[in-house]
LOMAR-922986 format. One record per residue: residue number from 1; residue in one letter; z, y negated, x negated of N, C-alpha, C in turn. Coordinates in Angstrom, 2 decimals, always signed. Each point is the difference from the previous one (the first is absolute). Layout:
# LOMAR-922986
<num:NUM&residuo:A&n.Z:Z&n.Y:Y&n.X:X&ca.Z:Z&ca.Y:Y&ca.X:X&c.Z:Z&c.Y:Y&c.X:X>
...
# end
This chain:
# LOMAR-922986
<num:1&residuo:M&n.Z:+79.06&n.Y:-97.28&n.X:-112.35&ca.Z:-0.84&ca.Y:-0.62&ca.X:-0.76&c.Z:+0.06&c.Y:+0.12&c.X:-1.40>
<num:2&residuo:Q&n.Z:-1.10&n.Y:+0.04&n.X:-0.74&ca.Z:-0.11&ca.Y:+0.25&ca.X:-1.24&c.Z:-0.92&c.Y:-1.09&c.X:-0.87>
<num:3&residuo:L&n.Z:+0.63&n.Y:-0.50&n.X:-1.07&ca.Z:-0.79&ca.Y:-0.87&ca.X:-0.80&c.Z:-0.56&c.Y:+0.90&c.X:-1.31>
<num:4&residuo:I&n.Z:-1.24&n.Y:-0.27&n.X:+0.00&ca.Z:-0.81&ca.Y:+0.55&ca.X:-1.25&c.Z:-0.68&c.Y:-1.02&c.X:-0.64>
<num:5&residuo:S&n.Z:+0.34&n.Y:+0.06&n.X:-1.30&ca.Z:-0.59&ca.Y:-1.13&ca.X:-1.07&c.Z:-1.60&c.Y:+0.25&c.X:-0.05>
<num:6&residuo:A&n.Z:-0.78&n.Y:-0.76&n.X:-0.20&ca.Z:-1.40&ca.Y:-0.09&ca.X:-0.33&c.Z:-0.35&c.Y:+1.17&c.X:-1.21>
<num:7&residuo:D&n.Z:+0.85&n.Y:+0.03&n.X:-0.82&ca.Z:-0.27&ca.Y:+1.31&ca.X:-1.05&c.Z:+0.10&c.Y:+1.14&c.X:+0.44>
<num:8&residuo:A&n.Z:+0.81&n.Y:+0.29&n.X:+1.11&ca.Z:+0.30&ca.Y:+1.39&ca.X:+0.58&c.Z:-0.91&c.Y:+0.20&c.X:+1.15>
<num:9&residuo:L&n.Z:-0.81&n.Y:-1.17&n.X:+0.73&ca.Z:-0.66&ca.Y:+0.15&ca.X:+1.00&c.Z:-1.35&c.Y:+0.69&c.X:-0.14>
<num:10&residuo:N&n.Z:-0.54&n.Y:+0.48&n.X:+1.29&ca.Z:-1.30&ca.Y:+0.44&ca.X:-0.02&c.Z:-0.76&c.Y:-1.01&c.X:+0.61>
<num:11&residuo:K&n.Z:-0.65&n.Y:-0.79&n.X:-1.00&ca.Z:-0.82&ca.Y:-1.24&ca.X:+0.70&c.Z:-0.92&c.Y:+0.40&c.X:+0.77>
<num:12&residuo:M&n.Z:-0.76&n.Y:+1.17&n.X:-0.09&ca.Z:-1.11&ca.Y:+0.07&ca.X:+0.86&c.Z:+0.58&c.Y:+0.03&c.X:+1.32>
<num:13&residuo:E&n.Z:+0.83&n.Y:+0.80&n.X:+0.22&ca.Z:+0.77&ca.Y:+0.44&ca.X:+1.33&c.Z:+0.47&c.Y:-1.43&c.X:+0.34>
<num:14&residuo:W&n.Z:+0.56&n.Y:-0.87&n.X:-0.71&ca.Z:+0.72&ca.Y:-1.28&ca.X:+0.59&c.Z:-1.32&c.Y:-0.77&c.X:+0.36>
<num:15&residuo:D&n.Z:-1.03&n.Y:-0.30&n.X:-0.69&ca.Z:-1.16&ca.Y:-0.69&ca.X:+0.41&c.Z:-0.52&c.Y:+0.45&c.X:+1.32>
<num:16&residuo:E&n.Z:-0.13&n.Y:+1.40&n.X:+0.09&ca.Z:-0.45&ca.Y:+0.59&ca.X:+1.35&c.Z:+0.92&c.Y:-0.44&c.X:+1.16>
<num:17&residuo:L&n.Z:+1.25&n.Y:+0.07&n.X:-0.30&ca.Z:+0.89&ca.Y:-0.49&ca.X:+1.22&c.Z:-0.10&c.Y:-1.51&c.X:+0.27>
<num:18&residuo:V&n.Z:-0.52&n.Y:-0.76&n.X:-1.18&ca.Z:-0.07&ca.Y:-1.55&ca.X:+0.30&c.Z:-1.12&c.Y:-0.10&c.X:+0.80>
<num:19&residuo:R&n.Z:-1.21&n.Y:+0.39&n.X:-0.25&ca.Z:-1.31&ca.Y:+0.23&ca.X:+0.73&c.Z:+0.28&c.Y:+0.45&c.X:+1.57>
<num:20&residuo:A&n.Z:+0.64&n.Y:+1.20&n.X:+0.10&ca.Z:+0.04&ca.Y:+0.67&ca.X:+1.27&c.Z:+0.83&c.Y:-0.89&c.X:+0.90>
<num:21&residuo:S&n.Z:+1.11&n.Y:-0.76&n.X:-0.51&ca.Z:+0.85&ca.Y:-0.85&ca.X:+0.89&c.Z:-0.51&c.Y:-1.21&c.X:+0.07>
<num:22&residuo:G&n.Z:-1.24&n.Y:-0.63&n.X:-0.52&ca.Z:-0.41&ca.Y:-1.08&ca.X:+0.06&c.Z:+0.45&c.Y:-1.04&c.X:-0.80>
<num:23&residuo:G&n.Z:+0.29&n.Y:+0.27&n.X:-1.16&ca.Z:+0.98&ca.Y:-0.76&ca.X:-0.64&c.Z:-1.03&c.Y:-0.82&c.X:-1.00>
<num:24&residuo:T&n.Z:+0.19&n.Y:-1.09&n.X:-0.78&ca.Z:-0.89&ca.Y:-0.56&ca.X:-0.52&c.Z:+0.02&c.Y:+0.07&c.X:-1.41>
<num:25&residuo:V&n.Z:-1.02&n.Y:-0.65&n.X:-0.95&ca.Z:+0.08&ca.Y:+0.11&ca.X:-1.28&c.Z:+1.14&c.Y:-0.18&c.X:-0.64>
<num:26&residuo:F&n.Z:+1.09&n.Y:-0.87&n.X:+0.36&ca.Z:+1.02&ca.Y:-0.62&ca.X:-0.45&c.Z:+1.22&c.Y:+1.44&c.X:-0.25>
<num:27&residuo:S&n.Z:-0.52&n.Y:+0.93&n.X:+0.58&ca.Z:+0.95&ca.Y:+1.31&ca.X:+0.08&c.Z:-0.54&c.Y:+1.03&c.X:-0.90>
<num:28&residuo:L&n.Z:-1.41&n.Y:-0.09&n.X:-0.45&ca.Z:-0.53&ca.Y:+1.22&ca.X:-0.86&c.Z:+0.62&c.Y:+0.07&c.X:-1.26>
<num:29&residuo:S&n.Z:-0.16&n.Y:+1.18&n.X:-0.40&ca.Z:+0.84&ca.Y:+0.01&ca.X:-1.47&c.Z:-0.87&c.Y:-0.56&c.X:-0.88>
<num:30&residuo:T&n.Z:-1.37&n.Y:-0.13&n.X:-0.20&ca.Z:-0.77&ca.Y:-0.82&ca.X:-1.00&c.Z:+0.54&c.Y:-1.42&c.X:-0.14>
<num:31&residuo:Y&n.Z:+0.32&n.Y:-0.57&n.X:+1.57&ca.Z:+0.24&ca.Y:-1.42&ca.X:-0.25&c.Z:+1.42&c.Y:-0.26&c.X:-0.48>
<num:32&residuo:L&n.Z:+1.26&n.Y:+1.05&n.X:+0.39&ca.Z:+1.36&ca.Y:-0.11&ca.X:-0.13&c.Z:-0.23&c.Y:+0.06&c.X:-1.49>
<num:33&residuo:D&n.Z:-0.67&n.Y:+1.02&n.X:-0.74&ca.Z:+0.12&ca.Y:+0.21&ca.X:-1.47&c.Z:-0.55&c.Y:-1.12&c.X:-0.87>
<num:34&residuo:A&n.Z:-0.79&n.Y:-0.84&n.X:+0.74&ca.Z:-0.85&ca.Y:-1.19&ca.X:-0.74&c.Z:+1.00&c.Y:-1.26&c.X:+0.31>
<num:35&residuo:T&n.Z:+0.86&n.Y:-0.05&n.X:+0.85&ca.Z:+0.76&ca.Y:-1.02&ca.X:+0.47&c.Z:+1.53&c.Y:+0.05&c.X:-0.30>
<num:36&residuo:A&n.Z:+0.55&n.Y:+0.92&n.X:+0.25&ca.Z:+1.42&ca.Y:+0.23&ca.X:-0.21&c.Z:+0.53&c.Y:+0.58&c.X:-1.50>
<num:37&residuo:D&n.Z:+1.13&n.Y:-0.50&n.X:-0.36&ca.Z:+0.38&ca.Y:+0.30&ca.X:-1.17&c.Z:+0.72&c.Y:+1.80&c.X:+0.16>
<num:38&residuo:N&n.Z:+0.45&n.Y:+0.36&n.X:+1.03&ca.Z:+0.38&ca.Y:+1.20&ca.X:+0.62&c.Z:-0.30&c.Y:+0.08&c.X:+1.27>
<num:39&residuo:W&n.Z:+0.13&n.Y:+1.40&n.X:+0.48&ca.Z:-0.27&ca.Y:-0.07&ca.X:+1.63&c.Z:+0.41&c.Y:+1.52&c.X:+0.32>
<num:40&residuo:A&n.Z:+0.80&n.Y:+0.16&n.X:+1.01&ca.Z:+0.17&ca.Y:+1.32&ca.X:+0.71&c.Z:-0.34&c.Y:-0.03&c.X:+1.34>
<num:41&residuo:V&n.Z:+0.14&n.Y:+0.83&n.X:+0.66&ca.Z:-0.18&ca.Y:+0.19&ca.X:+1.44&c.Z:+1.20&c.Y:+0.53&c.X:+0.57>
<num:42&residuo:L&n.Z:+0.34&n.Y:-0.28&n.X:+1.40&ca.Z:+1.14&ca.Y:+0.13&ca.X:+0.91&c.Z:-0.51&c.Y:+0.94&c.X:+0.98>
<num:43&residuo:F&n.Z:-0.21&n.Y:+1.45&n.X:-0.28&ca.Z:-0.55&ca.Y:+0.67&ca.X:+1.31&c.Z:+0.99&c.Y:+0.55&c.X:+1.18>
<num:44&residuo:N&n.Z:-0.15&n.Y:+0.17&n.X:+1.19&ca.Z:+0.41&ca.Y:+0.44&ca.X:+1.02&c.Z:+0.48&c.Y:+1.77&c.X:-0.35>
<num:45&residuo:E&n.Z:+0.74&n.Y:+0.60&n.X:+0.53&ca.Z:+0.25&ca.Y:+1.51&ca.X:-0.10&c.Z:-1.05&c.Y:+0.63&c.X:-0.44>
<num:46&residuo:D&n.Z:-1.12&n.Y:+0.04&n.X:+1.02&ca.Z:-1.11&ca.Y:+0.84&ca.X:+0.16&c.Z:-1.50&c.Y:-0.46&c.X:-0.77>
<num:47&residuo:H&n.Z:+0.47&n.Y:-1.31&n.X:-0.76&ca.Z:-1.16&ca.Y:-0.57&ca.X:-0.72&c.Z:-1.13&c.Y:-0.43&c.X:+0.61>
<num:48&residuo:S&n.Z:+0.16&n.Y:-0.10&n.X:+1.39&ca.Z:-1.02&ca.Y:-0.70&ca.X:+0.94&c.Z:-0.10&c.Y:-1.20&c.X:-0.02>
<num:49&residuo:G&n.Z:+1.16&n.Y:-0.70&n.X:-0.76&ca.Z:-0.10&ca.Y:-1.52&ca.X:+0.25&c.Z:+0.62&c.Y:-0.58&c.X:-1.25>
<num:50&residuo:G&n.Z:-0.21&n.Y:-1.31&n.X:-0.48&ca.Z:+0.59&ca.Y:-0.49&ca.X:-1.16&c.Z:-0.16&c.Y:-1.32&c.X:-0.32>
<num:51&residuo:I&n.Z:+0.75&n.Y:-0.72&n.X:-0.96&ca.Z:-0.34&ca.Y:-1.19&ca.X:-0.09&c.Z:-0.11&c.Y:-0.33&c.X:-1.64>
<num:52&residuo:A&n.Z:-0.60&n.Y:-0.50&n.X:-0.52&ca.Z:+0.04&ca.Y:-0.46&ca.X:-1.65&c.Z:+0.97&c.Y:-1.06&c.X:-0.13>
<num:53&residuo:C&n.Z:+0.51&n.Y:+0.52&n.X:-1.19&ca.Z:+1.31&ca.Y:-0.97&ca.X:-0.59&c.Z:-0.28&c.Y:-0.41&c.X:-1.42>
<num:54&residuo:P&n.Z:-0.85&n.Y:-0.92&n.X:-0.26&ca.Z:+0.01&ca.Y:-0.57&ca.X:-1.21&c.Z:+1.18&c.Y:-0.61&c.X:-0.49>
<num:55&residuo:F&n.Z:+0.31&n.Y:+0.18&n.X:-1.30&ca.Z:+1.22&ca.Y:-0.58&ca.X:-0.67&c.Z:-0.09&c.Y:-0.45&c.X:-1.29>
<num:56&residuo:A&n.Z:+0.95&n.Y:-0.61&n.X:-0.33&ca.Z:+0.08&ca.Y:-0.64&ca.X:-1.45&c.Z:+1.36&c.Y:+0.70&c.X:-0.55>
<num:57&residuo:V&n.Z:+0.23&n.Y:+0.27&n.X:-1.27&ca.Z:+1.34&ca.Y:+0.26&ca.X:-0.64&c.Z:+0.76&c.Y:-1.31&c.X:-0.74>
<num:58&residuo:K&n.Z:+0.83&n.Y:-0.64&n.X:+0.73&ca.Z:+0.42&ca.Y:-0.96&ca.X:-0.98&c.Z:+1.46&c.Y:+0.07&c.X:-0.28>
<num:59&residuo:G&n.Z:+0.56&n.Y:-0.01&n.X:-1.07&ca.Z:+1.19&ca.Y:+0.35&ca.X:-0.37&c.Z:+0.65&c.Y:+1.44&c.X:+0.42>
<num:60&residuo:G&n.Z:-0.98&n.Y:+0.97&n.X:-0.12&ca.Z:+0.51&ca.Y:+1.26&ca.X:+0.60&c.Z:+0.02&c.Y:+0.21&c.X:+1.31>
<num:61&residuo:V&n.Z:-0.51&n.Y:-1.05&n.X:+0.61&ca.Z:+0.18&ca.Y:+0.11&ca.X:+1.59&c.Z:-1.33&c.Y:+0.13&c.X:+0.64>
<num:62&residuo:N&n.Z:-0.39&n.Y:+0.87&n.X:+1.01&ca.Z:-1.55&ca.Y:-0.07&ca.X:+0.69&c.Z:+0.36&c.Y:-1.03&c.X:+1.07>
<num:63&residuo:I&n.Z:-1.07&n.Y:-0.97&n.X:-0.06&ca.Z:-0.02&ca.Y:-0.88&ca.X:+0.96&c.Z:-1.44&c.Y:-0.09&c.X:+0.45>
<num:64&residuo:L&n.Z:-0.11&n.Y:+0.33&n.X:+1.51&ca.Z:-1.14&ca.Y:+0.02&ca.X:+0.71&c.Z:-0.58&c.Y:-1.49&c.X:+0.04>
<num:65&residuo:Y&n.Z:-1.46&n.Y:+0.06&n.X:-0.06&ca.Z:-0.41&ca.Y:-1.47&ca.X:+0.19&c.Z:-1.67&c.Y:+0.25&c.X:+0.43>
<num:66&residuo:A&n.Z:-0.56&n.Y:-1.04&n.X:+0.34&ca.Z:-1.43&ca.Y:+0.00&ca.X:+0.36&c.Z:-0.91&c.Y:-0.41&c.X:-1.24>
<num:67&residuo:P&n.Z:-0.77&n.Y:+1.14&n.X:-0.55&ca.Z:-0.76&ca.Y:-0.51&ca.X:-1.18&c.Z:-0.95&c.Y:-1.44&c.X:+0.22>
<num:68&residuo:F&n.Z:-0.39&n.Y:-0.41&n.X:-1.07&ca.Z:-1.11&ca.Y:-0.91&ca.X:-0.18&c.Z:-1.21&c.Y:+0.38&c.X:+0.83>
<num:69&residuo:F&n.Z:-0.56&n.Y:-0.80&n.X:+0.89&ca.Z:-1.15&ca.Y:+0.35&ca.X:+1.05&c.Z:+0.37&c.Y:+0.84&c.X:+0.85>
<num:70&residuo:H&n.Z:+1.04&n.Y:+0.57&n.X:+0.27&ca.Z:+0.63&ca.Y:+0.91&ca.X:+0.87&c.Z:-0.09&c.Y:-0.61&c.X:+1.40>
<num:71&residuo:R&n.Z:-0.70&n.Y:+0.10&n.X:+0.86&ca.Z:+0.19&ca.Y:-0.96&ca.X:+1.27&c.Z:+1.01&c.Y:+0.60&c.X:+0.81>
<num:72&residuo:Y&n.Z:+0.16&n.Y:+1.54&n.X:+0.32&ca.Z:+1.27&ca.Y:+0.32&ca.X:+0.73&c.Z:+0.05&c.Y:+1.56&c.X:-0.11>
<num:73&residuo:T&n.Z:+1.08&n.Y:+0.46&n.X:+0.31&ca.Z:+0.48&ca.Y:+1.36&ca.X:+0.05&c.Z:+0.07&c.Y:+0.51&c.X:+1.41>
<num:74&residuo:C&n.Z:-0.93&n.Y:+1.06&n.X:+0.35&ca.Z:+0.47&ca.Y:+0.61&ca.X:+1.50&c.Z:+0.42&c.Y:+1.32&c.X:-0.21>
<num:75&residuo:L&n.Z:+0.57&n.Y:+0.48&n.X:+1.15&ca.Z:+0.66&ca.Y:+0.99&ca.X:+0.18&c.Z:-1.33&c.Y:+1.10&c.X:+0.47>
<num:76&residuo:L&n.Z:-0.03&n.Y:+1.20&n.X:-0.69&ca.Z:-1.36&ca.Y:+0.80&ca.X:+0.40&c.Z:+0.65&c.Y:+1.17&c.X:+0.65>
<num:77&residuo:Y&n.Z:-0.69&n.Y:+0.43&n.X:+1.03&ca.Z:+0.36&ca.Y:+1.29&ca.X:+0.79&c.Z:-1.45&c.Y:+0.66&c.X:+0.56>
<num:78&residuo:T&n.Z:+0.12&n.Y:+1.24&n.X:-0.01&ca.Z:-1.04&ca.Y:+0.68&ca.X:+0.65&c.Z:+0.55&c.Y:+1.15&c.X:+0.48>
<num:79&residuo:S&n.Z:-0.43&n.Y:+0.65&n.X:+1.30&ca.Z:+0.59&ca.Y:+1.04&ca.X:+0.29&c.Z:-1.13&c.Y:+1.36&c.X:-0.30>
<num:80&residuo:R&n.Z:+1.10&n.Y:+0.94&n.X:-0.38&ca.Z:-0.91&ca.Y:+1.06&ca.X:-0.84&c.Z:-0.01&c.Y:+1.19&c.X:+0.85>
# end
């Protein structure tokens, strides 16, 4: 598994994975950029699946959380 921060992520490829796997607006990069303090994606080995991980940094510790107006987070997977 590989964790890639939003800054280092190819957001066009991430959004395509969201669409191809039937994900919702809550996983799109534009929505996460607007609602999450920080976010990253935890990918599987071949990047055919992943999950968005919004987080805040409090006291130097990264804490995963659901952003305001964020209904849910889903695991996205597509066969390539």
